[in-house]
N, C-alpha and C positions, 0 to 999 in steps of 0.2 A: 649794541643799536636799542636794545629793550631797556638797558639799565639807563641809558644815556635819557629816553623819553619819560622814563619813569621819574629820574631826576627834575627834568625841566617840568612836569606835571604837579611834584611837590612844592616845586619854587612858585609857580601861578598859584596852587593852593595859599601857598604860606601868604605869598602878597595880600589874597583877599582876605583872610582872615587876621592878616596882621601880628600873628602870630610868630615866634622865634622859629627861624627854619630849623628842622632835625638835620644830625650831621649825616654826610652820606654813608654808605655802607664801606666798609675795609675795602671790599672787592673795587669800588670808582676809587678811594686815596689811592691803592696800588696801580690802576690804571692810570688816575692823572700823575703820577712820580715816574710809572715809567714812560708817559707822553713827554714828561720835561727833560727827563733824562737822556731822551733818545736825540733831544735837541742840543745836548751839550758838544762843546768843542773837543778835538782829539787829546788838548792835552789833562782830559780829566777831571775838570772842574764843571761844577754842576751849578754855577749860575745860574740864575734865569735869565730870559733874551731880553735885550735892551727894547724901550719902547712898548711894555707888556707888563701889566700887571699882574701879578699872581691872582687868581679867583679869591674875591673876598669871600665866599661859603668854606673855601679848606681852609682859609687862613684864620676865620673863625673857630675851623675845627681845631686846627693846631692850636690855637692858644687856650682853648677848654681844655684839652687832654692831659689825664695826671702823669706821672712819672712811669706808670708801671705802664698806660699804653705808649709814652714814647720810646721805653726802654724797647715794646713790643715794634714799635714802628722802627725804630735804630736796626733791629734784628732781620726784620723784612728789608729794608732797603740794602743791607750788607748781603744780604742772602740772594737780591735782585742783581746787586754789582756783580757778584761771583759769578751768578751765572752769565750776566753778560760779559765778563772777560770770557769765559767759557766760549760761550757762541761765538768772540770775536776770532780766538785760538781756531776754532775750528773753519771757520771762515777761511782765516789765514793761511790753513791748509788744505782746503780743499782748492783756493785759489791757488796755492803753489803746484797743487796734483794738475789742476787744469793747466797752468801755464808749462808746465812737464809734457802732458800729452799733448798741446799745441804743437811742442816742439817736435814729438817723436813724430807725429802727423805730418808735420812739416819735413823732415825728414824722410818718410814714406813720399811726400808727395815730391821731392827732390830728386829720389831714385827714380819716380816713373818718370819726372821730366830727363833725369839724363837717359834714361832708355828711351825717348821718343824724341830727344833734342835735334834728330834727322830728320823726323817725318816732314813730309812734303805737304801743303795745301792745296790736294787732288784738284779742286778747282783752279788754281795757275799754273797747271801744266799746259806747256803749249804744244799745239799737235803742229804736225802728223806724229803719233806715236810710234815707237820702235814696236817690232814683234814683242820682245821681252815687257816693256810697258804694257802693252793691250794685256797679256797673259797675265802679267800680276794683279793687274786694276781688277779682272774680270775675278779674281782668285780671293780679292779684298772682297768686294760686293757680295760675295757666295757665303764669303765666311762671315760677314755683318748678317746675313740673312741668316743664316745658320745659329748666330749670338739671339738675335732677337727668338728664333723658335725656341732654345734651348732655356734662355731665361722665363720665358712665357710656360713653358712645361713647370717648371719649379715652383713657377707663383701659382699654377693652377692648384699645384700638390700642397701647398700651402707651406714652401721652403724658401726662406731667405736666400737671395743671391750671394755667393760670400764674394768679398773683395780679394784682389790679389795683393794678399799683404806676405811680406818675406818671412819666411821659417823663424828665424833669430828675433825677429820684431814680435812676431805671435807669440813664441814662446816667454819670452821677457814680461809681456801684456799679460798672459795667463798667471804668470806669477804674482805682479802685482796685482791683477785684480782678487785674486785668493786669499793674499794677505789682507789686503781692503774688506773682505768678507769678513773675516776673522777677526778685526778690529771693531766692524760692525756689530760681532755677536755681545760684544760690552759695552759699548755705548752706551751712555747714560741720556737718551734722548727719546723725543715722543715717540711711540708706537709705529704709528701711521707713517711718520717720517723715515724710519728705520725702514721698513716693510717697500717705501716707495724706492727710497735710495739701494735696497738690496734687489728691486724689482731690475733696477737700471743697470745694478753691477751684472746680475744674473744675462741680461740679454748682451752685455758686452761681452763676457764670458763665451757665450754661446758663438757671438760673431768672430774672435779671435781662436776657438776652437775650431770651428768650420774652416775656416783660412789655414790655419795648423794644419789639419790631416789632409789636406788638398794638395799641402806641399810633397814634390821628390822626396827631398830630406826625411820627412815623417815617413814617407813609405819604406826607405832604405833602413832609416831608425828600427820599425817596427818588425822588418825582415830579419834584423840583425838581430835584435834581442829575442825573435822565437826559435831563430836557427842555434844560437846561444842556450836557449832552454832545452831544446831538443836535445842538443850535445851532451849536456848535464845530466841527464837523465838516463840516456842512452844505456849506459854499463848496467844499471839496476834495471832498465827494462827486460834486456837481455838474458838477465839472469833468471827473472821471472817467465819469461818465455820459453828458457831451458827447462826449469822446474816444472812446468806445467806441461811441455809435453814428456816429461820423462814419466807422469802420470796416467797417459791420453795414447792408448791405440791407433795408430795410422787410420784403421777402419773404423772408428767411434761413431760414425754418421750410419753406418750399417747394423749397428750391435744394439740389443737391447738392454735395460737396466739390470735384469735378471744375468746376462750371459757378461756384463763387463763386473759386476761383482762375485763372480764365480770361477769365469776363467784366469788361469796362471797366468802372471805376467812373464816378459822372457828372464828376469832373474829369480822365478819360482815365486814371489810374491800372489797376495790376492788386494784385488783395489777394494777398498772398505766401500761400503756401499752410498755412504753419504757424498763419496767422489760420484761413483756411477750415474746416484739421482740427479747430482749438481752438473755434470755432464750433459744429461740428456734433457733434463727441464730449463736449466739456463743456456738456451741451445746457441747462444752464441759464440759459446767458447769450442763448439765443434768446428768454428772458420779457421781453429789454429792448426789442423789437418787436411785446410782446403789451398790447392794452389792460389798464390795474390791473383794470378793471371783469370782464374775460372772466377775470382771472386769479382775483378773487374766487370766482367759481362753481368755479372748476375741483374734480373729487373729490382730495381728500388724497390719494390712493393715485397719481394721475397727479402731484403735487408731490415727495412721497416719493420716487418711481421716477426723479427727473432725478439726473443727474449732477452732484456738486458739488466731485468731488478737484480739487486740483490749481488751483485759482482762485487768483491773485495778489491783491494788496492792493486794486489798481486796479478788477479785477474784482468782489472785495467790495466794494468802496464803492460800484460803479453798482448793484450787485443792492441793497443797502440803501435806497438811496434811491429805488429803481423801487417796490420793495415796501412801503416806510415807510408811507405812507396805506393800504396795502388790510390791513398789519396791526393800524391800529388799529381799521379794521372789524372784522376777527376780532376780536380782544380784546373789543370790545361783545356780540358773539352767541357766546361761549366756552358758554353753556347749553347749546347743539349741540355735540352730541360729534363732528361732520363738522367743524364749524368749529373745534372746538378743537383738534385732529389738526391743521389746516392752520396755526393761530396757532402750534403748540408746534415745527412745521417750521420756523416762522420766527425763533423764538426760537433753535433749534439753529444757524440759520445767523448771528444776531446775537451769539450766543456767541462761536463762531468769528472772527467778523469782530471783534470786540475783542479777542481774545487776537492776534491778527495785528498789529494796531493798537497794541496796547502795544508787543508786541516790535520792531516797527519804531520807534515813538517813540522807545524806551530806546535804541534802536542809535543812533537819529541824535543824541541827547542825548551820548552818550559819543564816537561817531567822525564826528560832522559829515554835515550832508546831500548829497544828489546834486550833483554839482559840484565839492565838496570835503569828500570824502571819502578820503581816505589810506588805503590798505592798507600792511599791514605788509611787509617783504621777506624773502624767506628767506635772504640771507646776514645779515641782521641781524633775529632775530626777538624778540629782546628791544626792537626799536626802537617807535615810537607807531604808529598806525595800526590799522584792522581787521583782525585774525589770522583771519577765517572764510574758508574756501575755498569757493567755487563759490555754490550757494543757499544755503548755512546760513548766509549773508550776506541780512537781509532786503531790502537796497536792491537785489543783484544778482538775487535771487529775483522781487522786484516788477517786474525791466526784462527780465525772459525773451520775454513779451510785450510790445513798446514801443509804446505808443498815442499818442506823440507825433506822428504824422504825421496829415496829414487826406486821406481819399481821397474825400471829397466827398460822403457820404452827409447825410442830414436829421440834423442835431443837434437836433431839436426834438420832442417827443412825437408823432412820426408812428408809426401801428401799421398792422399788416395789418390787412385787409379784416375785420370783425366787424359781427355782427347788433345791438350794442351802441349804442345810439342817444344813453345819456348823456354830455353833452360832457367833454373830459377837463379835469381843472385842470391849467394850466402850473405850471412851477416859478414863475415869476415871482408869477402869482397866488398859490400856495401860500404864497411867501416874502411877499408883502405881509400876506397872512392872517394869519401868525405875529406878524410883526411890531406888526399894528396892535394884537393882540389879546394884551395881553403875560401874565405868567403868573400866574393867580389866586391874589390873596392867600390867606393858610390861611383856611379856615371853621371852626378847631376851635372858637374864642372863641364862637363863635354857634350851635355843634353843640347845645348845652344849650337854648337858645330854640327850636331848631327841633324837637327831639325834644320838647320839651313839648306844642308845639301839635301836631304829630303824634298824639300819643297822646289829646289832645283831638279831634282829629277823629276818630279812628279810633273810640273811644269813643263819640263823639256828645254830650258831656256838656253839661249846662245851664250857658250862661255865667255865672250866680249861682251861686259856687263857695263854699260854706262853710270855715272854718279847716281843721275834717277834711279833707274835699277835696282843700285843697292839701297838705296834707302829707301824704297818702294817694298821691296824685302823685307829691309830689318822691320818695316811695319806690319807686314805680312806675317814674322815669325811672331812679333806680339799677338798678334792675333789668333795664331794658332794655337800660343801656349794659354790664349785665356780661352779658345773652345774646348783644350783637352780638360782643362780646370773645371767648365760647367759641365762638362761630359761624365768626368770622376766623379760632381756633386751630385748627379743625377745616377748613379751606378750605385754609390754609397748608401743611397737612399732606398735602393729596391726596386729603383723603375729603369723601364726600360727605353732605350735615346730615340729621339723621333728621326724617322728615316727620311726617304728623299717627300719632294713636296707633292702633297694630294689633297686634290680639291674636296670642298665637302661634300658634295655630291655623289662622287665616287666613293669617297669613304664612308659616307651613310648608307649606300648600295650595298658595300661589301660587306659590314657590319651586320648589315640585315639579313646578306646571303650566308656569312659566315655562322650565324647564330644560329638558322635553320637546321645548317650543316651538323655542325655540333648535339642538337638535339636530337636528329635523328642519328648518329654516332651512337650517344650515348647509352640510347635503347638498343642496336645491336648490341653493343656490350653489356647488357643488363641480358638480354637472352642468349647469352653465347656462354657455353660451357670448356669450350676448347681452349687449351690455354696457349696456344701456338697463335690462336685466332684470334685472341684477348690480347697477346703481344703485338699484332698487326695495328689492332683495332686502339689499342693505346699509343702507339709511334705516331699512326694517324691521328689521333687526336691531341698530341703535344704539338704538332704542326699546327694545325686548324686553331690550334689556342694563341700561338705565337702569333699568326696571321692577323687574329682579332685582335690581340694585344696591338699589332702595328697599329692596323686601320683605325681602331677605338683614339689609340695616344692622336693620330694624326687630325681625325675629325674634332677631337676636346682643343686642338691648336688654333682652329681658323676662326677669324673673327664671329663668322655665320655661326656657329655655333655656341658661342658666347654670347650673343644677342639672343640666340632663340631661348637660352636659360634662362635670360634675364626678360625675356616677353611670358615664358611659361609662368617664373615667380611671380611677375606683376598681374597676371592673369589670373591666378590663385588666391591672389589676395583679394582681387574684385568682386571673386565669385563668393567668397567668405565671409568677406564685410559686412553684408545686410546682418547675416545669422547672427555674426560675431557680435555686432552693436546692441541688437536685438537680447541678448544674452547678459551682455554687461548691463544692459536698463534694467531687466529682469534682477540681478544680483543688486543692484544698487536700493531696489524697491523693498529688498530685505534687510539692508546694513545701514545700520545709522552713521552718519557722518565720523560721529568721534568714536568709533568703535576701539580704535588703538587704549581710550581712556577707560573703554567699561570692562568690567568683570564677564563671566559669565554669571554669576546670579542677576547680578543689573539686568543684563541683556534678557533674561529670562524672567523678571518680574516688572520693569518698568514698561508701561504700555508706549505702544510705538503713537506716531500721529495721526493716525485714523483710529486709535483705541484697541489695537489690538496685541497680542502678547506675542512674541519671536517663540515658535517652538525649541525646546529644550536641544534637541537634535542638531537645530541648526545654528543654535548661538556656540554650540560645543565646535563644531565645524569651522566656524569663522577664527576663532581664539584659538584653536589646536593645530590646524591648517593653515597656518599664519600667514602664508602667501597671499590669503585673500585680501588681507588686509590690506595689500595695496593698492585695490581698486578705490581705497577710500584717500589716496594720498596722493597727490598732485605731481605728475610727470617729471615736472620739472624740480622737485625737490628729490624724487627717485633717482634721477642722472646722477648728481652728484656722490651717491650713497657707494660706503666701501665697498669691494665686491665680496669680501667676509660675510656681510651681514644678509646681503642678496641668497650666497651661497648655504647658508646656513637656513633658510627659510626651509621649512615644511612643503613638500610639494606631493607627498606620494598620497594616495585616497581622491585624488582630482576628479571630478567628474567631465564629461565632454562640455557641458555648460558654464563650468567653471573655467576649463582651460580656455574656450571662447572667449570667454570674456579678458583675461587675464592676456592671452594674445592681442585683442583690441585695443587694451589700456596701454602694452607698452610696444606696439609696433611702431612707433613715431622715435623711439630711443635708441633700439638697436641699429639703424644706420648709423647714427651720432656715433656711438662706441665703435663700431666697423671703420670708422674713418680716423679715430686715435690709432692710429697703426702704432706708433712709438712709446704709447703708454699703455704700460702693462697692466694697470690698473682696468682701464676702459677693455682692456682685450680680455680679462676675465670675466668683467660683466657682459659683452659680447657672447663669449663662449655659455655663459649661465643662461643666456638668451637662446643662445640657437640649440642648445639642450630641450627648454620648455618647445621650441619650434617645432622640434623632431617627433619630440612626445605628441604634440598635437597631433602633428600630419598623422602620426602613425592610429593614433585611436580614431581622428576622423575619418582616414582609410577603411577601417575596420568595420565602422559603425555604419556609411554609405554602404562597403558590400553589403551588409545583413542586411539592411533596412530594402535594398534592390531585389534580395531572395525572397524576403519572407514580407515586406510590406512597412508602411511608416507607424509610428504612432496613432494609434486609433484604429488601425485597420493592421494591427501586428497579430494573426491567430496563431496559439500555440497549440503544439501537438498534445493529442490526448494520452492519457497514460496506458487507457485501457485499448487504444486503437494508434497504436504507435506509426502508423503508416498512413495515417488519415492525413498527413501535409501538414504545414505550420512550422514554427519556431521550436525546435528539439530542446533547446538550451534550459538547463534553469538556473533559478536565480542571476545573480549579478552576471554570470556566465554569457548570457544576452544584452548586449550592448545597449538596448533600447531599456532593458531595466535598469543596468547600471548608470546608465544617465539618470532615471527617475528617481535613483536613491535617493537624492536631494530633492525635491523638488520644488520650484522657482516659479510655477506658475503662479499664484496668491500675488497679493499686493498687500502691504505692511505699511 
């Protein structure tokens, strides 16, 4: 637009002075060529459109240009033609991809239509209803209400509700999107267009990944893969467990380091001090001589307090095999918060074990197993062999404590004295049980029949079902599947499921009461030394926490709570707006309109409109904490900015006055960004603004509390060094929020 206006201005000036017009710049020529080419027909001929003369200025320039310019022009035109061909290819490819997507979506819609073709219009049902029909209709209404509640819970936690997409469709789409991402990484396109396309692909990938993980087939596949992994390592784990037990006395927990390293073992050997020290200091190893049934009952705090650092791969193998059955029992009882903590503790051990095992396996594949693991020579660093020094090599790290020798202690599952009377399952029994019971086949195919039977039993339907009952029951089946999918999505996100309908007033009163009970209980726990009493209090604390979580979630799902939060936010904005606008005006009085074009040197040397000179510290602040320069940029120009430009701006060191001004200047943009939910770029900009707002609220709350305690600016006494008990603000320097806000003083007028 600017170049066109400049050309028009040059034409007017040429006509007024009767001088020959200057040739247009090369950019204008290319723009004209592009414009004319865009009007070309599909056959590729580049003749100008009929009834339209080419611009005279363009013709004159063409006739006056020399051979070199003509050659350059032809090269430019050829380059542009190639770019257009590439663009057409990309558009065609994109069109084909969209067409394939539409076909696949149609296929998915057809599947849904096939599943719901027997559904009835409930409004068109004729009365009187049979007992079966009444029960199914009531169940459908309850299910729809449950759907609304679950979807609202997901939305409030920022989780997109997943669609019901078949496993195979989701899997194929994930593969296709991954390939598109790889192609995009090597594409010769505008970076902004690439980023926008990549963000769209990320959204699609997240959608199909979420849908995939909610399917029964995916759960079965993960279970099968986990079982295969466990079976593949079980033999090596059992060998590691037997080796450690052959070095460890049954009563290891009651022996000291000195006793361990001085008492002869059953075969007359003496345990080295390194082993004794490892067993006593990395005390998780002592669990190998504790009955798994006793470990199952241990308090989670005891397990979480056990030292696990410095474990070798062999030790991790032994621990994993010893705790494996206990973990399965913990997993079944995860509804108990105490048991859930123990299961999570085991999961953290398992994750670390997998990482160590994967690193070891990859290293062995590359450089060879123990006994055939050559090392690179210092005088020949480019030669073959493991280049890692010391414990950086996984094989050396595992051999730091060598368990290959036998010290005669029982290798079997012999444990320290225990009150547990439950018989211990030996390794052979467990192995035979697992081999005799192969992995059960997937029950996905029979799940529909099972769910239908479960619904019939739950509703206590009469066996004589009419056609209407069967169609309604089919609809209820799909509603039940949708409920399970939404519940699974909440569970995977670590959120508790909303329970029965609880009114806002009841939930609010319960939350307030439970919060006070938990505070009192926490005070009791801090003043109690008896371990049994602490265990009781912790159990009660877990129960109250569950209750609080239940009522808190129920309260947050009500319309009244959402309206209350909206009203609170609106009131907060109204309360802070006057001070924010005043802060914005203060900074404007210190900041030139064209500050983005001025250097620090110019800012500190050029006189302001009222003849003053801006202080060096202020000029430095404006140019280095560059987010402040947005205050002289129209919000309409900030709105379309790329998110990376905003995210890269420096925000550290902002005073409260500066944060007030920025919030006031940007507050109308945030709602616009927030509404563009499908635009990943807008979402990033909204999140950037939300982080600014959160920090502003934090600083403002701290400032208000401090002022309330010690007084506002102008009446803010400070404590005397020689009389610290005299009262007044005891904070030094910028620790005091009032002083920190005045680090850059905007009370002047420039």
